[in-house]
VEXDREN-2710 file (C-alpha; in Angstrom, 1 decimal):
% VEXDREN-2710
k/r/px/py/pz
1/UNK/434.2/188.9/139.5
2/UNK/436.0/192.2/139.6
3/UNK/433.9/194.8/137.9
4/UNK/435.4/196.9/134.9
5/UNK/437.2/200.2/135.3
6/UNK/435.5/203.3/134.3
7/UNK/436.4/204.3/130.8
8/UNK/439.3/206.3/131.0
9/UNK/440.4/209.7/129.3
10/UNK/443.7/208.6/127.5
11/UNK/444.7/212.1/126.9
12/UNK/444.2/213.2/130.3
13/UNK/447.5/214.3/132.4
14/UNK/448.6/211.5/134.7
15/UNK/451.5/213.0/136.4
16/UNK/455.0/211.6/136.9
17/UNK/454.6/209.4/140.2
18/UNK/456.1/206.0/138.5
19/UNK/459.1/207.6/136.6
20/UNK/462.4/207.0/137.9
21/UNK/463.5/209.4/140.4
22/UNK/466.6/210.3/137.8
23/UNK/464.3/211.1/135.0
24/UNK/462.2/213.3/137.1
25/UNK/465.4/215.4/138.7
26/UNK/467.2/215.6/135.4
27/UNK/464.1/217.1/133.7
28/UNK/462.8/219.4/136.6
29/UNK/466.8/220.8/136.4
30/UNK/466.7/221.2/132.6
31/UNK/469.7/219.1/132.5
32/UNK/469.2/217.6/129.0
33/UNK/472.5/215.6/129.0
34/UNK/471.7/213.7/132.2
35/UNK/468.1/213.3/131.1
36/UNK/469.1/211.7/127.9
37/UNK/471.2/209.2/129.8
38/UNK/468.5/208.5/132.1
39/UNK/466.0/207.8/129.1
40/UNK/468.6/205.4/127.8
41/UNK/467.7/202.9/130.5
42/UNK/463.7/203.0/129.8
43/UNK/463.5/203.7/126.1
44/UNK/465.0/202.7/122.9
45/UNK/463.8/205.2/120.5
46/UNK/461.1/203.2/118.7
47/UNK/459.1/201.5/121.4
48/UNK/457.0/204.2/123.1
49/UNK/454.7/202.0/125.0
50/UNK/456.8/200.4/127.4
51/UNK/456.2/199.8/131.3
52/UNK/456.1/203.8/132.2
53/UNK/453.6/204.2/129.1
54/UNK/451.6/207.6/129.4
55/UNK/453.6/209.0/132.1
56/UNK/456.9/208.8/129.9
57/UNK/455.0/209.8/126.7
58/UNK/453.6/212.9/128.4
59/UNK/457.2/213.8/129.4
60/UNK/458.4/213.0/125.9
61/UNK/455.5/215.6/124.6
62/UNK/456.9/218.6/126.8
63/UNK/460.4/218.1/125.7
64/UNK/461.9/221.2/123.9
65/UNK/462.3/220.9/120.5
66/UNK/465.9/221.5/118.9
67/UNK/467.7/220.6/122.1
68/UNK/468.6/216.9/121.0
69/UNK/467.8/214.9/118.0
70/UNK/467.1/212.0/120.1
71/UNK/464.5/214.2/122.1
72/UNK/463.1/215.3/118.7
73/UNK/462.6/211.7/117.5
74/UNK/461.0/210.8/121.0
75/UNK/458.5/213.7/120.9
76/UNK/457.6/212.8/117.2
77/UNK/457.2/209.1/118.3
78/UNK/454.8/210.3/121.3
79/UNK/452.7/212.9/118.7
80/UNK/452.3/210.1/116.7
81/UNK/450.8/207.8/119.5
82/UNK/448.2/210.6/120.4
83/UNK/447.4/211.5/116.9
84/UNK/448.9/214.7/116.8
85/UNK/449.4/214.7/113.1
86/UNK/449.7/218.3/112.7
87/UNK/452.6/218.3/115.2
88/UNK/454.4/215.6/113.3
89/UNK/454.0/217.4/110.1
90/UNK/455.4/220.3/111.4
91/UNK/458.5/218.4/113.3
92/UNK/459.3/216.5/109.9
93/UNK/462.0/218.8/108.9
94/UNK/463.7/219.2/112.1
95/UNK/464.0/215.5/113.2
96/UNK/465.5/212.4/112.3
97/UNK/462.6/209.6/111.9
98/UNK/462.0/209.2/108.2
99/UNK/459.4/210.8/106.7
100/UNK/458.4/207.9/104.8
101/UNK/457.5/205.8/107.7
102/UNK/455.3/208.5/109.4
103/UNK/453.4/209.1/106.1
104/UNK/453.1/205.7/105.6
105/UNK/451.5/205.2/109.2
106/UNK/449.1/207.9/109.1
107/UNK/448.0/206.8/105.8
108/UNK/447.1/203.3/106.5
109/UNK/445.4/204.1/110.0
110/UNK/443.5/207.3/108.6
111/UNK/442.6/205.3/105.5
112/UNK/439.0/204.8/104.6
113/UNK/437.2/201.2/105.1
114/UNK/437.5/200.5/101.2
115/UNK/441.0/200.9/101.1
116/UNK/443.0/197.9/100.7
117/UNK/446.6/199.2/99.3
118/UNK/449.5/199.3/101.3
119/UNK/452.1/201.7/101.1
120/UNK/455.0/201.2/98.6
121/UNK/458.5/201.4/100.1
122/UNK/462.0/200.3/98.9
123/UNK/463.3/199.8/102.3
124/UNK/462.6/196.3/103.7
125/UNK/461.8/197.6/107.5
126/UNK/459.1/199.8/106.4
127/UNK/457.4/197.4/103.8
128/UNK/457.2/194.8/107.2
129/UNK/455.7/197.2/109.4
130/UNK/453.4/198.7/106.7
131/UNK/451.8/195.3/106.0
132/UNK/451.5/194.6/110.0
133/UNK/449.4/197.8/110.6
134/UNK/447.3/197.2/107.3
135/UNK/446.5/193.7/108.2
136/UNK/445.1/194.7/111.6
137/UNK/443.2/197.7/110.1
138/UNK/441.7/195.5/107.5
139/UNK/441.2/192.3/109.9
140/UNK/442.9/190.2/107.5
141/UNK/443.8/187.2/109.7
142/UNK/445.2/184.9/106.9
143/UNK/447.5/187.5/105.1
144/UNK/448.6/188.5/108.9
145/UNK/449.4/184.8/109.6
146/UNK/451.9/184.3/106.6
147/UNK/453.3/187.8/107.5
148/UNK/454.3/186.4/110.9
149/UNK/455.9/183.4/109.5
150/UNK/458.2/185.3/107.1
151/UNK/459.0/187.9/110.0
152/UNK/461.3/185.9/111.8
153/UNK/464.5/186.6/110.1
154/UNK/463.8/190.5/109.8
155/UNK/465.3/192.8/112.0
156/UNK/465.4/196.3/111.0
157/UNK/469.2/197.7/110.0
158/UNK/468.4/200.8/112.2
159/UNK/468.5/198.8/115.1
160/UNK/472.2/198.3/115.0
161/UNK/472.9/201.6/113.7
162/UNK/471.4/203.9/116.5
163/UNK/473.4/204.5/119.6
164/UNK/470.5/205.3/121.7
165/UNK/469.4/201.8/121.5
166/UNK/469.8/199.3/124.2
167/UNK/469.6/196.3/122.4
168/UNK/469.3/193.8/125.4
169/UNK/465.8/195.8/126.0
170/UNK/464.8/195.8/122.6
171/UNK/466.0/191.9/121.8
172/UNK/463.8/190.8/125.1
173/UNK/460.5/193.1/123.9
174/UNK/461.2/191.5/120.3
175/UNK/461.1/188.1/121.9
176/UNK/457.4/189.0/123.5
177/UNK/456.5/190.8/120.4
178/UNK/457.1/187.7/118.1
179/UNK/455.3/185.2/120.6
180/UNK/452.2/187.4/120.8
181/UNK/452.0/187.9/117.2
182/UNK/452.2/184.3/116.4
183/UNK/449.6/183.5/119.0
184/UNK/447.2/186.1/117.7
185/UNK/447.7/185.0/114.2
186/UNK/446.8/181.2/115.1
187/UNK/444.2/182.3/117.3
188/UNK/442.3/183.9/114.3
189/UNK/443.8/182.1/111.6
190/UNK/445.0/178.6/112.2
191/UNK/445.4/176.2/115.6
192/UNK/443.9/177.6/119.0
193/UNK/446.0/175.0/121.1
194/UNK/449.2/176.5/119.5
195/UNK/447.8/180.1/120.0
196/UNK/447.1/179.3/123.9
197/UNK/450.7/177.6/124.1
198/UNK/452.3/180.9/122.4
199/UNK/450.4/183.2/124.5
200/UNK/451.2/181.5/128.0
201/UNK/454.8/181.3/126.7
202/UNK/454.9/185.5/126.0
203/UNK/453.5/186.0/129.3
204/UNK/457.2/185.3/130.8
205/UNK/458.8/187.3/127.9
206/UNK/459.9/191.0/127.8
207/UNK/460.4/193.0/130.9
208/UNK/458.3/193.4/133.8
209/UNK/455.5/195.5/133.2
210/UNK/455.7/195.4/129.2
211/UNK/451.5/196.1/128.1
212/UNK/452.2/193.1/125.8
213/UNK/452.0/190.7/128.9
214/UNK/448.9/191.8/129.7
215/UNK/447.6/191.1/125.9
216/UNK/449.2/187.4/126.4
217/UNK/447.5/186.7/129.6
218/UNK/444.2/187.6/128.1
219/UNK/444.6/186.1/125.0
220/UNK/445.7/183.0/126.9
221/UNK/442.7/182.8/128.8
222/UNK/440.3/183.6/126.0
223/UNK/442.1/180.9/124.1
224/UNK/441.1/178.7/126.7
225/UNK/437.8/179.6/126.7
226/UNK/437.8/178.8/122.7
227/UNK/439.2/175.6/123.5
228/UNK/436.3/174.6/125.6
229/UNK/437.5/175.4/129.2
230/UNK/435.2/177.1/131.6
231/UNK/437.5/179.1/133.1
232/UNK/436.5/182.2/135.2
233/UNK/439.5/185.0/134.9
234/UNK/439.7/188.9/135.1
235/UNK/440.7/190.9/132.0
236/UNK/444.3/192.5/132.6
237/UNK/443.7/194.6/129.6
238/UNK/441.5/197.3/131.2
239/UNK/443.1/197.5/134.1
240/UNK/446.6/198.2/132.7
241/UNK/445.1/200.7/130.1
242/UNK/443.5/202.6/132.9
243/UNK/446.9/202.9/134.9
244/UNK/448.9/206.1/134.6
245/UNK/451.5/204.2/133.4
246/UNK/449.2/202.6/130.9
247/UNK/449.8/202.6/127.1
248/UNK/449.1/205.8/124.8
249/UNK/446.0/206.2/123.2
250/UNK/446.9/204.2/119.7
251/UNK/448.6/201.8/122.0
252/UNK/445.7/201.3/124.0
253/UNK/443.7/200.7/120.6
254/UNK/446.3/198.4/119.6
255/UNK/446.0/196.2/122.4
256/UNK/442.5/196.1/122.4
257/UNK/442.6/195.0/118.5
258/UNK/444.7/191.8/119.6
259/UNK/441.7/190.7/121.6
260/UNK/438.1/192.1/120.4
261/UNK/437.2/189.2/118.1
262/UNK/437.6/186.7/121.2
263/UNK/435.8/188.7/123.9
264/UNK/432.3/187.6/122.8
265/UNK/433.8/184.5/124.4
266/UNK/433.6/186.1/127.8
267/UNK/430.1/186.4/129.1
268/UNK/430.3/189.6/130.8
269/UNK/430.3/193.1/129.7
270/UNK/434.2/193.2/128.6
271/UNK/433.1/193.3/125.0
272/UNK/431.0/196.3/125.3
273/UNK/433.7/198.0/127.5
274/UNK/436.6/197.4/124.9
275/UNK/434.2/198.5/121.7
276/UNK/433.0/201.8/123.5
277/UNK/436.7/202.7/124.6
278/UNK/437.8/201.8/120.9
279/UNK/435.4/203.8/119.6
280/UNK/436.5/206.9/121.8
281/UNK/439.8/206.1/120.4
282/UNK/439.2/205.8/117.1
283/UNK/436.9/209.2/116.8
284/UNK/439.8/210.9/118.5
285/UNK/442.4/209.9/116.2
286/UNK/440.0/209.8/113.1
287/UNK/440.6/206.2/112.1
288/UNK/437.7/205.1/110.0
289/UNK/438.5/201.2/110.0
290/UNK/438.9/201.4/113.8
291/UNK/435.6/203.1/114.2
292/UNK/433.6/200.5/111.9
293/UNK/435.3/197.9/113.8
294/UNK/434.5/199.4/117.2
295/UNK/430.8/200.2/116.3
296/UNK/430.4/196.5/114.8
297/UNK/431.5/194.7/118.2
298/UNK/429.3/197.2/120.0
299/UNK/426.2/196.1/118.0
300/UNK/427.5/192.6/119.0
301/UNK/427.6/193.0/122.6
302/UNK/424.3/194.4/122.5
303/UNK/422.6/191.6/120.2
304/UNK/424.1/189.0/122.4
305/UNK/422.4/190.8/125.3
306/UNK/419.2/190.9/123.4
307/UNK/418.4/194.3/123.5
308/UNK/415.8/195.5/121.4
309/UNK/415.8/198.1/118.7
310/UNK/419.3/197.4/117.3
311/UNK/418.1/196.1/113.7
312/UNK/417.7/199.5/112.4
313/UNK/421.2/200.2/113.8
314/UNK/422.6/197.2/112.1
315/UNK/421.0/198.0/108.8
316/UNK/423.1/201.8/109.1
317/UNK/426.1/199.5/109.8
318/UNK/425.8/197.5/106.9
319/UNK/425.4/200.5/104.7
320/UNK/428.7/201.5/106.0
321/UNK/430.7/198.2/105.5
322/UNK/429.2/197.9/101.9
323/UNK/432.1/199.1/100.0
324/UNK/434.6/197.7/103.0
325/UNK/437.6/195.4/102.3
326/UNK/436.3/191.4/103.1
327/UNK/437.8/191.5/106.5
328/UNK/435.6/194.3/107.8
329/UNK/432.7/193.5/105.9
330/UNK/432.1/190.3/107.1
331/UNK/431.4/190.9/110.7
332/UNK/428.4/192.9/110.1
333/UNK/426.9/190.5/107.7
334/UNK/427.3/187.9/110.3
335/UNK/425.9/190.3/112.9
336/UNK/422.6/190.4/110.3
337/UNK/422.5/186.5/110.1
338/UNK/422.6/186.4/114.2
339/UNK/419.7/189.2/114.3
340/UNK/417.5/187.7/111.7
341/UNK/418.5/184.1/111.7
342/UNK/419.4/184.2/107.9
343/UNK/421.2/181.5/106.5
344/UNK/422.1/183.5/103.4
345/UNK/423.8/186.3/105.7
346/UNK/425.9/183.6/107.2
347/UNK/426.9/182.2/104.0
348/UNK/428.0/185.6/102.5
349/UNK/429.9/186.2/105.8
350/UNK/431.7/182.9/105.8
351/UNK/432.7/183.8/101.9
352/UNK/434.2/187.0/102.8
353/UNK/436.0/185.5/106.0
354/UNK/437.5/182.7/103.9
355/UNK/438.7/185.3/101.5
356/UNK/440.1/187.4/104.3
357/UNK/441.3/184.3/106.2
358/UNK/439.6/184.9/109.2
359/UNK/439.1/181.2/110.2
360/UNK/437.6/181.8/113.5
361/UNK/434.6/183.7/111.5
362/UNK/434.4/181.1/109.2
363/UNK/433.7/178.4/111.4
364/UNK/431.2/180.3/113.6
365/UNK/429.1/181.2/110.4
366/UNK/429.5/177.6/109.1
367/UNK/428.0/176.4/112.6
368/UNK/424.9/178.5/112.4
369/UNK/424.6/177.4/108.8
370/UNK/424.4/173.9/110.1
371/UNK/422.1/174.6/112.7
372/UNK/419.5/176.3/110.4
373/UNK/419.8/174.2/107.5
374/UNK/422.6/171.2/107.4
375/UNK/424.2/170.5/104.4
376/UNK/426.9/167.7/103.4
377/UNK/429.3/170.2/101.9
378/UNK/429.2/173.0/104.5
379/UNK/429.0/169.9/107.0
380/UNK/432.2/168.3/105.9
381/UNK/434.0/171.6/105.7
382/UNK/432.9/172.5/109.3
383/UNK/434.0/169.4/110.8
384/UNK/437.4/169.3/109.1
385/UNK/437.9/173.0/110.3
386/UNK/436.9/172.1/113.8
387/UNK/439.1/169.3/113.9
388/UNK/442.3/171.4/112.5
389/UNK/441.7/174.4/114.6
390/UNK/441.0/173.0/117.9
391/UNK/437.8/175.5/118.4
392/UNK/434.9/174.0/120.7
393/UNK/433.1/177.3/122.3
394/UNK/432.6/179.4/119.2
395/UNK/432.2/183.5/119.2
396/UNK/428.8/184.7/119.0
397/UNK/427.4/181.2/118.7
398/UNK/424.7/180.5/121.5
399/UNK/425.1/177.4/123.4
400/UNK/421.9/176.3/121.9
401/UNK/422.9/176.9/118.5
402/UNK/426.1/175.0/118.8
403/UNK/424.2/172.1/119.9
404/UNK/421.8/172.1/117.1
405/UNK/424.7/172.3/115.0
406/UNK/426.4/169.3/116.5
407/UNK/422.9/167.5/116.0
408/UNK/422.8/168.7/112.3
409/UNK/426.5/167.3/111.6
410/UNK/425.6/164.0/113.1
411/UNK/422.2/163.6/110.9
412/UNK/424.7/164.3/107.8
413/UNK/426.7/161.5/109.0
414/UNK/429.7/163.2/110.2
415/UNK/431.5/161.6/113.1
416/UNK/434.1/163.3/114.9
417/UNK/435.5/163.6/118.4
418/UNK/435.7/167.2/117.5
419/UNK/432.0/167.4/117.1
420/UNK/431.5/165.4/120.3
421/UNK/433.7/168.1/122.3
422/UNK/431.8/171.0/120.8
423/UNK/428.5/169.6/121.9
424/UNK/429.9/169.0/125.2
425/UNK/431.1/172.6/125.5
426/UNK/427.7/173.6/124.7
427/UNK/426.1/172.3/127.7
428/UNK/422.9/171.1/126.4
429/UNK/422.5/167.7/128.3
430/UNK/419.7/166.6/126.1
431/UNK/420.8/167.3/122.5
432/UNK/424.3/165.7/123.7
433/UNK/423.0/162.6/124.8
434/UNK/420.7/162.0/121.7
435/UNK/423.7/162.8/119.5
436/UNK/425.9/160.3/121.5
437/UNK/423.5/157.9/120.9
438/UNK/423.4/157.9/117.1
439/UNK/427.3/157.6/117.3
440/UNK/427.1/154.8/119.5
441/UNK/424.5/152.8/117.5
442/UNK/426.4/153.7/114.1
443/UNK/427.9/150.4/113.3
444/UNK/430.0/152.1/110.6
445/UNK/431.4/154.7/112.7
446/UNK/435.4/153.9/113.6
447/UNK/435.5/151.7/117.0
448/UNK/437.7/154.7/118.3
449/UNK/435.0/157.4/117.8
450/UNK/432.2/155.4/119.4
451/UNK/434.4/154.7/122.4
452/UNK/435.1/158.3/122.5
453/UNK/431.1/158.8/122.5
454/UNK/430.7/156.3/125.6
455/UNK/433.2/158.9/127.3
456/UNK/431.6/161.9/126.4
457/UNK/428.4/160.6/127.8
458/UNK/430.1/160.3/131.2
459/UNK/430.8/163.7/130.8
460/UNK/427.2/164.6/130.4
461/UNK/426.6/163.9/133.9
462/UNK/423.0/163.5/134.1
463/UNK/420.7/160.5/135.5
464/UNK/419.6/159.4/131.9
465/UNK/423.1/159.5/130.7
466/UNK/424.2/157.2/133.7
467/UNK/421.2/155.0/132.8
468/UNK/422.4/154.7/129.2
469/UNK/425.9/153.9/130.5
470/UNK/424.8/151.1/132.9
471/UNK/422.8/149.4/129.8
472/UNK/425.8/149.7/127.6
473/UNK/428.0/148.2/130.4
474/UNK/426.1/144.6/129.6
475/UNK/427.4/144.6/125.9
476/UNK/430.5/142.3/125.4
477/UNK/432.2/144.7/122.7
478/UNK/434.7/147.3/123.2
479/UNK/431.9/149.7/123.8
480/UNK/430.3/147.8/126.3
481/UNK/433.9/147.5/128.3
482/UNK/434.2/151.5/127.6
483/UNK/431.0/152.1/129.2
484/UNK/431.6/149.9/132.2
485/UNK/434.9/151.7/132.6
486/UNK/433.4/155.1/132.3
487/UNK/430.2/154.1/134.7
488/UNK/432.8/153.4/137.6
489/UNK/434.3/156.6/136.9
490/UNK/434.3/158.8/140.0
491/UNK/433.6/162.1/138.9
492/UNK/430.0/161.6/137.6
493/UNK/431.2/164.2/134.9
494/UNK/432.0/167.1/137.3
495/UNK/434.3/169.6/136.3
496/UNK/437.7/170.4/137.9
497/UNK/436.0/173.7/139.0
498/UNK/433.0/171.9/140.3
499/UNK/435.0/169.3/142.1
500/UNK/437.1/172.3/143.7
501/UNK/434.2/174.1/144.8
502/UNK/432.2/171.2/146.3
503/UNK/435.4/170.2/148.0
504/UNK/435.6/173.8/149.9
505/UNK/431.9/173.7/150.6
506/UNK/432.4/170.4/152.3
507/UNK/435.0/172.1/154.6
508/UNK/432.2/174.6/155.7
509/UNK/433.4/177.3/153.7
510/UNK/430.3/179.7/152.6
511/UNK/429.7/180.6/149.1
512/UNK/431.2/184.2/149.7
513/UNK/434.3/182.6/151.6
514/UNK/434.9/180.0/148.5
515/UNK/434.4/182.9/146.1
516/UNK/437.0/185.1/147.8
517/UNK/439.4/182.1/148.0
518/UNK/439.1/181.5/144.1
519/UNK/438.4/185.1/142.7
520/UNK/434.8/184.2/141.7
521/UNK/431.5/186.1/142.6
522/UNK/429.0/184.1/145.1
523/UNK/426.6/183.7/142.1
524/UNK/429.3/181.8/140.2
525/UNK/429.7/179.8/143.3
526/UNK/426.2/178.8/143.5
527/UNK/425.8/178.0/140.0
528/UNK/429.1/175.4/140.5
529/UNK/427.1/173.7/143.3
530/UNK/424.0/173.6/141.8
531/UNK/425.6/172.0/138.6
532/UNK/427.5/169.6/140.7
533/UNK/424.6/168.3/142.8
534/UNK/422.6/168.0/139.9
535/UNK/425.0/165.7/138.5
536/UNK/425.5/163.8/141.7
537/UNK/421.9/163.5/142.1
538/UNK/421.8/165.1/145.2
539/UNK/419.2/167.7/146.8
540/UNK/421.6/169.8/148.3
541/UNK/425.0/170.5/149.0
542/UNK/425.8/168.6/152.0
543/UNK/424.5/165.4/150.3
544/UNK/426.7/166.5/147.0
545/UNK/429.8/166.4/149.1
546/UNK/428.9/163.3/151.2
547/UNK/428.5/161.4/147.4
548/UNK/431.7/163.1/146.2
549/UNK/433.7/161.8/149.1
550/UNK/432.3/158.3/149.0
551/UNK/433.1/158.3/145.2
552/UNK/436.9/158.9/146.3
553/UNK/437.4/162.5/144.8
554/UNK/438.5/164.9/147.3
END
């Protein structure tokens, strides 16, 4: 697995090696008319974090004031992206960006953690952008999802009035932004399969090199993890941010905000890297609400890693969040429950998550609650949300807790394929086998659910699970037929990746060679081979490959 890059200084000079030669030549010649013409091919006066990123923005910051109103607009936009609020205020009387929009953006981002009001405006475009910024800053996924649903018919009037706006680029960007915002809103407040589909589609929209394509890639892959897949992948956002053409400090922070709540699904240092960089950005820009989020995700990464001595830091975090809005306050309470296994903390976090529409956090909190103390009302709500949203691998829910929660739901009488899939994703064979046994023996459960349990037993892949399948196959009912068919299945519960790795091993490739081919680490390859051998009942990779071949799987 590729190592994460060193965290960058997003204010450091980056040069102009990637800028189009026409722009560089016009700038060096101080030919402002020619420069304006050259810039019109890559900028639209509003979107500053395009494919050329900081290289272009730093050139904007160096443009002389008062030469051209378009240049003045670009300069102020770049100042906003770098948190130069004094420069912005000094430029307001001399340039054409509306002061209300600038002041609104500053007011929202620099607001204290308890602030919940959205700046007022009579202009529809202002209201839309203010709401978007505010919902992200206060981590309110529910209102964000409703905002996205209202957004489709809104195109700001200035778009049609401005002569320096190339409509083609703007509309391509708008398609990308629409798809990505919908994906993000669905991931955190709606249906995860839809989020995955939208993010995957967004990867093909906009212009080549758009930073939002990197967000779309990472969101798509993280959604796959949440859906229960075991995909190995490299995050694109860290690399994109670190490039000289990466986004501005503000744009980099916004990129991280899209995916931070889902980064715990990826068991590497990505969460800590992103939290530390967001903290650097938030401190430099003086954004209190970003600072709080950065700090609690950093604590989350440390708690997940089992680092000692973090409870004192968590107490301070809870004190800072005490007056915060519900979306910001919920995660620190959840982390308190995580650190101390406290039912009450998870209950309070779930209530706040429900208030702010953060469905992903509701599901995680109720999963912990069910693992600690199964209760019928919570169990019913959790089952309904699992079925409705598609979440299977949950944020900051260890595999053993997910397995215990699945058993708890089963003990409450809940029967659902969604619960079976969550248990299978947790990959705790003993607990999953026991749960499946209860499903199959429940005569009151729907036949379709019992058959799904039989199929799930085949995916467990252990010797004990295969023995149970063999016994069930002697039955003469629908369960017996399903068991017989499943027992004859060729994959023994192997995942697609395990089959792929084992097939390459059968061709004589070493772990390193397989890893190079699949972009995985040798350690990950060894784990896949060990899992595959165990499921096939083989003592080594050679024997496992032979058994796989005899089963007709290549």
